[in-house]
C-alpha positions in Angstrom: 12.6 -24.2 28.1 14.3 -22.0 30.5 12.7 -18.2 32.1 15.1 -16.4 30.0 14.4 -18.2 26.9 10.7 -17.9 27.5 10.9 -14.2 28.1 12.9 -13.7 24.7 10.3 -15.6 23.0 7.7 -13.9 24.6 9.3 -10.4 23.3 9.9 -11.6 20.0 6.0 -12.7 19.5 4.8 -9.6 20.9 6.8 -7.4 19.0 5.9 -9.5 15.9 2.1 -9.1 16.4 2.5 -5.3 17.3 4.4 -4.9 13.8 2.0 -6.9 11.7 -0.9 -5.1 13.4 0.7 -1.7 12.8 1.5 -2.5 9.2 -1.9 -3.9 8.6 -3.3 -0.6 10.0 -1.4 1.3 7.9 -2.3 -0.3 4.9 -6.2 0.0 6.1 -5.7 4.0 6.6 -4.1 4.4 2.9 -6.0 1.7 1.1 -9.3 1.4 2.9 -10.3 5.0 3.7 -12.5 6.3 0.6 -10.4 8.5 -1.4 -7.2 8.7 0.1 -5.6 6.1 -2.3 -7.1 7.9 -5.2 -5.7 11.2 -4.0 -2.4 9.4 -3.7 -2.5 8.3 -7.0 -3.5 11.6 -8.5 -0.5 13.4 -6.8 1.9 10.7 -8.3 0.3 11.4 -11.6 0.8 14.9 -11.2 4.1 14.7 -10.4 5.2 12.2 -13.0 2.7 12.0 -15.6 0.4 9.1 -16.5 1.9 5.9 -17.6 1.8 4.6 -21.1 0.1 1.5 -20.2 -3.3 -0.1 -20.2 -5.6 1.1 -17.6 -5.3 -1.7 -15.1 -1.5 -1.6 -15.5 -1.2 2.0 -15.1 -3.4 2.0 -11.9 -1.0 -0.4 -10.5 1.9 1.5 -11.5 0.5 4.5 -9.7 -0.2 2.3 -6.7 3.4 1.4 -6.4 4.0 4.0 -3.8 1.0 3.3 -1.8 2.6 0.4 0.2 5.6 2.2 1.3 3.5 5.2 2.1 1.5 2.7 4.3 4.6 1.5 6.1 5.4 4.8 6.9 2.2 5.4 8.6 2.4 2.0 10.2 5.9 3.1 11.6 4.3 6.3 13.1 1.4 4.0 14.7 4.3 1.6 16.0 6.3 4.1 17.5 3.3 6.1 19.0 2.2 2.8 20.6 5.6 1.8 22.1 5.8 5.3 23.7 2.3 4.7 25.0 3.2 1.2 26.3 6.6 2.1 27.5 6.7 6.0 28.3 9.9 7.7 29.1 13.1 8.4 27.1 13.7 6.0 24.3 17.3 4.5 24.1 19.5 4.7 21.5 20.7 1.5 19.8 24.3 2.1 20.8 25.5 4.8 23.4 27.0 7.8 21.8 30.5 7.1 22.8 30.3 3.7 21.1 28.9 5.5 17.9 31.8 5.9 14.9 32.4 9.5 13.7 30.8 10.2 10.2 33.7 9.3 8.1 34.2 5.6 9.7 30.4 5.3 9.6 30.6 6.0 5.8 33.3 3.6 5.4 31.4 0.9 7.2 28.4 1.7 5.2 30.2 1.3 1.8 31.6 -2.1 3.4 27.8 -3.2 4.0 26.5 -2.1 0.9 29.1 -4.3 -0.8 28.1 -7.1 1.3 24.3 -6.4 -0.1 25.1 -6.6 -3.5 27.6 -9.2 -3.6 25.6 -11.7 -1.2 22.6 -11.0 -3.4 24.4 -11.9 -6.4 26.0 -14.9 -4.9 22.6 -16.1 -3.4 21.0 -15.7 -6.9 23.8 -17.8 -8.6 23.6 -20.7 -5.9 19.8 -20.7 -6.1 20.0 -21.0 -9.8 22.4 -24.0 -9.4 20.0 -25.5 -7.2 17.0 -25.3 -9.8 15.0 -22.4 -7.7 16.1 -19.5 -9.7 15.4 -15.9 -7.9 13.1 -13.8 -9.7 12.6 -10.0 -9.8 9.0 -9.0 -9.2 7.0 -9.3 -12.5 5.5 -5.7 -11.8 8.9 -4.2 -11.4 10.2 -5.6 -14.8 7.0 -4.4 -16.4 7.5 -1.0 -15.1 11.4 -0.9 -16.3 10.4 -2.3 -19.7 7.4 0.5 -19.7 10.0 3.6 -19.1 8.6 7.2 -19.0 6.1 7.8 -16.0 5.9 4.2 -15.1 9.7 4.1 -14.5 9.5 7.5 -12.7 7.4 6.3 -10.2 9.0 3.0 -9.6 12.2 5.2 -9.1 10.4 7.5 -6.6 9.1 4.5 -4.5 12.3 2.4 -4.7 15.0 5.1 -4.0 13.0 7.7 -1.8 10.0 6.0 -0.1 11.2 2.5 0.2 14.3 3.1 2.0 12.8 5.8 4.5 9.7 3.8 5.3 11.1 0.5 5.8 14.4 1.5 7.5 12.1 3.4 9.9 9.8 0.3 10.4 12.2 -3.1 10.1 15.3 -1.3 11.7 14.4 1.6 13.9 11.7 0.1 15.4 11.4 -4.0 14.9 15.3 -4.3 15.3 16.0 -1.5 18.0 13.0 -2.8 20.1 13.8 -6.6 20.0 17.6 -5.8 20.5 17.0 -3.9 23.6 14.6 -6.3 25.0 15.9 -9.7 23.7 19.2 -9.3 22.3 21.1 -8.6 19.0 20.8 -12.0 17.4 17.0 -12.3 18.1 16.8 -8.8 16.6 18.5 -9.6 13.5 16.7 -12.8 12.7 13.3 -11.2 13.6 13.7 -8.1 11.8 15.2 -9.6 8.5 12.5 -12.4 8.5 9.5 -9.8 8.6 11.4 -7.6 6.1 11.6 -10.6 4.0 7.9 -11.9 4.5 6.6 -8.6 3.9 7.8 -8.2 0.6 5.5 -10.9 -0.5 7.8 -12.4 -3.3 8.4 -15.9 -2.4 10.9 -16.4 -5.5 12.8 -13.6 -3.8 12.6 -14.5 0.0 16.3 -15.6 0.5 17.6 -12.3 -1.0 15.4 -10.3 1.0 16.2 -12.1 4.3 19.9 -11.4 3.3 19.5 -7.9 2.7 17.3 -7.6 6.1 20.3 -9.1 7.8 22.7 -6.5 6.2 20.6 -3.2 6.7 20.4 -4.3 10.6 24.0 -5.1 10.5 24.9 -1.8 9.4 22.5 -0.1 12.0 23.9 -2.4 14.6 27.6 -1.4 13.4 27.2 2.3 13.5 24.1 3.1 15.6 22.9 5.4 13.1 19.6 4.6 11.2 20.6 6.9 8.4 23.4 4.4 7.6 20.8 1.9 6.9 18.6 4.1 5.0 22.1 5.0 2.9 22.8 1.2 2.3 19.1 0.4 1.2 19.0 3.5 -1.2 22.4 2.5 -2.7 21.3 -1.4 -3.3 18.2 -0.3 -4.8 19.8 2.3 -6.9 22.3 -0.7 -8.1 19.3 -2.9 -8.8 17.3 -0.5 -10.7 20.7 0.6 -12.8 21.1 -3.4 -13.4 17.5 -3.8 -14.7 17.9 -0.5 -16.9 21.3 -1.8 -18.5 19.5 -5.2 -19.2 16.8 -3.4 -20.7 19.0 -1.4 -22.8 21.1 -4.7 -23.8 17.8 -6.3 -25.1 16.9 -3.2 -27.2 13.0 -2.0 -27.3 10.5 -5.1 -27.1 
């Protein structure tokens, strides 16, 4: 193994360790400090009401936003740690002269959104043919079926908190830092793999990996993290609308 390859591997390993550590610290701060999680759940209940579910399921529904919030906290810790280890100006992903103007960036984002949706369905169809069908997380399906406050908390988490927190963490930090230190392709694979693993859905791992590549790809093509957030938002919105349409087709359970 050449020295250049060893250096790249060391960079990737250090970023993975840093990312995992900061994410774990975010979870500890949100879930481990007494009263924090309960306060956040109370705030979500005040916003959307208490889900009409058994107590255990209602608590889980109200806790849905806690992981994206912990991801946001982890991103802040990751960013602060990076600034301490590497003081000085933080270079953008692309030089300003190479960033497309907003109309072109919007067009590129729509193309990547199409790739996210079409690719996800194509992968789902392929995995079905191979006998290992992709499954949505059971909690998501339960909250869609429940409707009301349970669905509202899901929408808030999936359309507001998740795109912001996950894009700041996985693209704005992991992907950008690895890209600058080890190259674009290692950054694409590393950030997408972490994104997939962190979702904890073994049955949807391949789709999450694909989405991680798409979200990083639009960021690389435009140099605008806002475009990755927008594509992530659009993908989640289309997924939720599809699940709601399926619920309407099946009728009340």
